[in-house]
C-alpha positions in Angstrom: 0.0 -0.1 0.1 3.0 2.4 0.8 4.3 1.8 -2.8 0.9 2.7 -4.4 0.8 5.8 -2.4 4.1 7.0 -3.6 3.2 6.3 -7.0 0.1 8.4 -6.7 2.0 11.1 -5.0 4.5 11.1 -7.9 1.8 11.0 -10.5 -0.1 13.8 -9.4 3.2 15.9 -8.9 4.3 15.0 -12.4 0.7 15.7 -14.0 0.6 18.9 -12.3 4.2 20.1 -13.4 3.3 19.2 -16.9 0.0 20.9 -17.0 1.1 24.3 -15.4 4.8 24.6 -16.1 4.4 25.3 -19.9 2.4 28.4 -19.1 5.7 29.8 -17.1 8.3 28.4 -19.7 7.6 30.3 -22.8 11.2 31.3 -23.4 12.9 30.6 -26.4 14.8 27.1 -26.6 18.5 27.9 -27.1 19.5 25.4 -29.7 16.5 26.5 -31.9 14.9 30.0 -31.1 11.8 29.0 -33.1 11.1 26.3 -30.4 10.1 27.3 -27.1 10.9 25.5 -23.8 7.1 25.0 -23.2 6.6 22.9 -26.5 9.3 20.5 -25.3 7.6 20.2 -22.2 4.3 19.5 -24.0 6.3 17.0 -26.2 7.3 15.1 -23.2 4.1 15.1 -21.2 2.7 11.6 -22.8 5.9 10.1 -22.5 6.3 10.6 -18.9 2.7 10.5 -17.8 1.7 7.1 -19.7 4.1 5.0 -18.1 2.8 6.5 -14.4 -0.6 5.3 -15.6 0.7 1.9 -16.1 2.5 2.0 -12.4 -1.0 3.1 -11.1 -2.6 0.2 -12.9 0.3 -2.2 -11.9 0.1 -1.2 -8.0 -3.3 -0.2 -7.8 -4.8 -3.8 -8.3 -4.7 -7.0 -6.2 -2.9 -8.7 -8.9 -0.5 -7.8 -11.9 -2.4 -6.4 -14.7 -3.0 -9.0 -17.3 -2.4 -8.8 -21.1 -6.1 -7.6 -21.7 -5.7 -4.5 -19.3 -2.5 -3.6 -20.6 -3.8 -3.7 -24.1 -6.8 -1.5 -23.0 -4.5 1.0 -21.5 -2.3 1.1 -24.5 -5.3 1.4 -26.7 -6.5 4.5 -24.8 -3.4 6.2 -24.5 -2.0 5.7 -28.0 -4.2 8.7 -29.6 -3.0 11.1 -26.8 0.4 12.0 -28.2 -1.2 12.6 -31.5 -4.1 14.6 -30.4 -1.8 16.6 -28.1 0.6 17.3 -31.1 -2.3 18.4 -33.2 -3.7 20.8 -30.7 -0.2 22.4 -30.0 0.1 22.8 -33.9 -3.4 24.5 -34.1 -2.4 26.7 -31.0 0.8 27.7 -32.7 -0.7 28.5 -36.0 -3.6 30.7 -34.6 -1.1 32.6 -32.1 1.3 33.3 -34.8 -1.2 34.2 -37.5 -4.1 35.8 -35.6 -6.2 36.2 -38.8 -6.7 32.5 -39.2 
């Protein structure tokens, strides 16, 4: 039970960080000034949070997740990076071209 509490704490802190931090890190990324640090955080959000979802599934149950549970989790999480990227692209286009 202690391990589940730790995973929940890490998950909530990571999710809160990846949701709120991009709003405050809108500076240009030094190797590529057209890219912002917030864009990089948005890119890495699903890559960090999806494994934490699996850990919640792993430690949250009475037994290890079966193949079916893992496939359902993967199926539900797969569209997230794609839709996240599309939303960021739309927001970037609208912010850079207000007339669109």
